[in-house]
N, C-alpha and C positions, 0 to 999 in steps of 0.2 A: 284731454277736459269730457272724459273716456265714464265718468261719474257724474255728467253735468245732467240730471234727468230731461235740463230740456233742448238737450241734443241729440243725446241718443236711448236709445231704447230699449237697450239693456244696461242701464243703468244701476240699478234693481243689484242686475244681476255682481258688477263689476264690486261692488261700495259692500253687497250681501262678501262678495269673494278678501273684500280687506277686510273686515272684520272678522268675518272665521280664519284669516293669516294672520293676522295677531292676536287671536284669542293664542292660534296654537302657536305662535312666535312664541308670548310671554309660559303660554304653559314648561315648554320644552328649556326653555330659561331655569321656567323654578324650581324642573329638574336638575339641572343643574347644582342651582344654590342649593336645593333637596339636602342635595349626595355631601354639601361642609369640605372638597374636595379640597383646595387651600384657599389663603384669600386671594387671589391671580382667578379666582374660581366666581370665587361672592365674585369681586367686581365686574370680572366680565354675567357676570348673570344677573345681577341688576342692571348695568347697562345694558340686555338686552330685554329684562324686561320690560326697560322703557324705550326701546324699540319694540319690541310688542307692541306695548300700551299706544306707542306713533302711529303705529296701521292701522292697529283701528279704530285710531279718531280718527284717521284720513277716511275710514268708511264712516263712522256717524258724519261727521261735519263732511258732506262732496261741496265739489263744485263752490253750487246754489250761495251753500254760505261764506260768503267770502270770508270774510276777515276768520271765522268760526275753521276754516279749513286752512287759512294763511295759514295762522296760529298753530295747526296740527301738521303740518308740512314745517314748520322752520324745529318745530319741539322735532318734528322724526330725524331733518336732516342734523340739527344737532347733536340728536343723542346715536346717532351709526355711526360720526365719529367720533366719539368717546367705543365703539363700542369698538369700529373698526383700529382704534391708534393701543388701545387693549389684545384684542389677536394679535395683533405686530408686535406687540410685547410679551404674551406669552408663547409668540414662540419661538421668542432665546431662550428667557426665562422659565418656562415650562409646557417644553413640548408633549406633556400629555393629552392637551388641552384644546392646541392650536396646530394643525400642519401644515405644510406648503403653499399647497390649494389653499386653502384658509389665507395665509399668508397673501396670495396672491391679490387672491379677491378681497380683499382684505386692504391690501392697496391701491387697486383700482377704487375701493368705494371711496377709502381716501381721497382722493386726487379729484371724482368729481361731486363727492359733498363740498369738497374747498372751493367746485368750480361750479355748482349753483351756487351756494350763496356767496361767490367771489359776483355770480349775473344779478343774483336781490337784488332790484334798486327797495331795499333800506327805508325812505318815507310814505311809497309806494303796499309797501313788502309784495310786490306782482317783481314778474319778470317783464322782460321787455319786447315789443309782438315782434316776431320779425319777417322783415318778407317773404313774399313766396321761394322765390327762386334765390334763396341767398344760405346759406349754411346756418342754422343756426346753432350755436353752441351751449345753449340751456336745455334744449331739445335734444341733446343728443346725452351732457351730462344727466338728465332729469332720465331714457334709459338705460346710459352706464352703471348708475347708483343704483337704479331698481336691479339691475341681473345681477349687481355685487351682495346686496342683500340680496337679495331670495339665494346663492349659491353657503352664502354665510351662512344663513339659515340654515341652512339641509345640512352644514359639514358639522353645525357649529346641535345640531342635532339626530349629527351622525357621532361627534363624539360624547355627546348624551348617551350613549344608549349603549359604546361601547367604555363609559367609566362605572355605568352602571354593570354592564356584566360579567368586567374585570374582578367587579366585587364581589362578585355571587359567591358565596361557600361552595363548595363543586359537592356532589354524596358520590363521589369516587372510594 
């Protein structure tokens, strides 16, 4: 509920950060798409662009607009599952696109994304509230999923930079 304008005095900072973070994620994945490295990179970049749009949508539709926020969250989680799965595929078949840390964060993202979707109450598109003294799985899955997405995004942006740097001609 960090983005809830009614309960968080700095919600605008959080929501603008999501909007800018999503834009940066989209730009980085657009850079991978623009390089036209391979068919796998093309698929990975398109799924990454969708993830970036999902992150930005979470900033545009904060928790106060519940239905739009829930749709944006499901869109984001579903697209991260696609992106994480493609990262694991690239670890096996296109090592230039996915290193071991990215594969490990992708595995964490897959597990936490599936965990989030399994905790979702589909008719209401919301998570069950947890009593204060109990372990709330959906909260842990949300944090793990966020951490996996952030570190996967950083790793993918480093991959884009590395691939761009290697493709540039030298002046020797």
